[in-house]
N, C-alpha and C positions, 0 to 999 in steps of 0.2 A: 504494500500500500504506500503510495506517495502522498506526503502531506505538505501543503504549502500554507503558511500563515501570512496574514496581512496585518500590518500595524493598524491599530484602531484606538480612537479616543472618543469618549462620550461628548467631549467638547469640540470635536472635529478639528479643523485647522484654525480656529479662532485663536488669535494671539493672546496669551495670558502673561501677566507679569511674572518673571522668573522668581521662583521661591528658592532661597539658598538651601543646599543640601543639609538635612538635619533639622530643618525648620518646617517641614511639610506637616499638614494636619494628619491625624490618624485616619484610618479607614472608617472607624466608628464615627468620628466627627464629620467626615466628608459625606457619609451616607445620609446624614440628616438633611443636607441640602438636596441630595438626589431624590428623596421622597417628599420634598416640598415642606420640610421643616416640621414634620409630624413625628414626635418621638415614638408614638405607638406604632406607626408604620415602619419606622426604622427597626424597632424591636422585632416586629413580625418578619421583616425581610432578613434580618440577621438569623433569626430562629430557623427560617426555612433553609437558608444557605448552610447553616450549621448542620442541620439534619441531613441534607444531601451530602455534605462533606463526610459526615460520620459513616454514611453507608459505604463510602469508598475508602474508609480508613484514614480520613483526613480531619484533623482538628483545627478548625479555622481560628485565627487570632486577629480580632478586629482592632487591636491596638497598634498595629504596624503603621508606620508613616507611609503615606500614599501620595503620589503625583499622578493626576489624571492624564498627563501628557508625558509619559516616561520615555522621552526621545532616545536617550542613550541606551537604555535596556533593549529597545526595539531596533536600534541601529546594530547592536551586538547580535540580535537574533538574525538580522539580514546578513551580517558578516559571517556568522556561524554556518549559514546555509551553504556557502560555497565549499565548506569542508564536510558537508553531510552530517553536521552535528547540531542543527537547529533544535530538533526535538529533545536531544539530550540536554542541551543548554536550558531550554524552556522548562523541562521537568525539574531540573535542579533549582532554577530561579523561582519557580512557583512554590516549591517546598520551602525554600528559605524565606520567601515573602509571606506566604499565607499561614505557615505553621511555626516558623522560627523567629518571626518578628525582626527580620533583617530586610529592610526595604529594597524592593526591586529598582527603586530610583537611585540608590546609592552606588557609587562607583565600586566600593569594596565588595558589595554583594554581587554585582555584575561580574567582576573578575573572579570571585570565588566560584560562582556557578559555572563560568566558562572553564575554569581549571578542572572542576569536578567532571565536566562533560568531556574532558580530554583535549581541550583546546589550549593553545599557547597563550598563557596569561600575559606575557610581555608583549607579544604581537597585538593582542587585543588592547592593551594599555596604549600602545603607540597609535592604533587605529582610532581609539576614542579621543585622543588628543587632536585629531584632525576634524574636519567637517564632512568627511566622506559619508555618504548615504543619509545625511541629515535631511536633505531636500526630499529624498524618496519617502522618508517616514512622514513628513508633513503633507506630501501629496496624497499618501494613503489615508491619512487622517481626514482629508477633505473628500476624497473620492468615495470612500466607503459609505459616508453619510449622504453626500450630495448626489452622487451618480448611481451608487448601488442601492441606496435607500435602506441601509442597515442602521437601525437605531437602538439595537439591543444585542448584547453578546452574552454567552457564546452563540455563534452562528455557524453551523456546520453544513457544508455542501458536499454531497457524495455523488461522484460520477463513476460509471463503469466503462468498460471498453465500448459499450454501445451508446454512450452519451458523452457530450463534451459541452454541456450547457451550464447555465447558472449565471449569477451576477459577475463572476470573474472570467467567464469564457464566452465566446461568441459562437460556439459550435452547435450542433444539432442535438436533439435528445433532451429529455427532462431529468434533471438530477433529483435526488432525494434531499430535502432540506429539513434540518432540525434547528429551530430557533429557541435556544434555552438549554438548560442543563438536562441532559438525558441520563438514563441509567443503563446498566449492562443489557437488560432485556430489550430496551428500545434500540440500542445500537446493533445488537445481534439480529434483530428483526430487519434492520436496514441492510446489513450484509447478506442475509439470507434472501431478501427480496432482489437485490442486485445480482446475486449468484444465480437465482432462478431465472431471471431475465436473460442472462448470458447463456445459460444452459438451454433454454427453450430456443433461442436464436440459433444455437449450434445444431439443433435437431431439425431445423427447417430446411 
């Protein structure tokens, strides 16, 4: 299975005043604004996400500092892709951010996640000191919302050898799309559905 991730921000490409590293609000604090300032709605959202996380063996920590436009962490993701390590990097980064309270927006976390994924820490440090791929991240922030119409994540698009469609491709066929956090049974059903389609086409 080939996986391609696209940088996304709920704020799109709207320019925000830069917040110095270490001074970002916590995820808990930021969620209050996301739910319209309603503490009860925030509590319900956190409880729902916590339950979903626990089903997967993940204990979410809402006190981690969060930047809604984590440009450097997503630049690192695009950089890791050229070495076939993007998923390894993102898995390490997600665990450190969501469970270990080491913010994905902080340089030290990015470098530690990359090193854990088998990437060259010094090479990534040198890359992050440049502006390479910065424009690509900002373009993705804008296009995912304005052109693709994606306003909530996670947003999964599954194609098979019979399809090449969806918001990120212009080919034929209809992909299977899941908008939101799914569970193992839901994703298994998707794979079985795509496999059955390919199998039936092979019998024609």
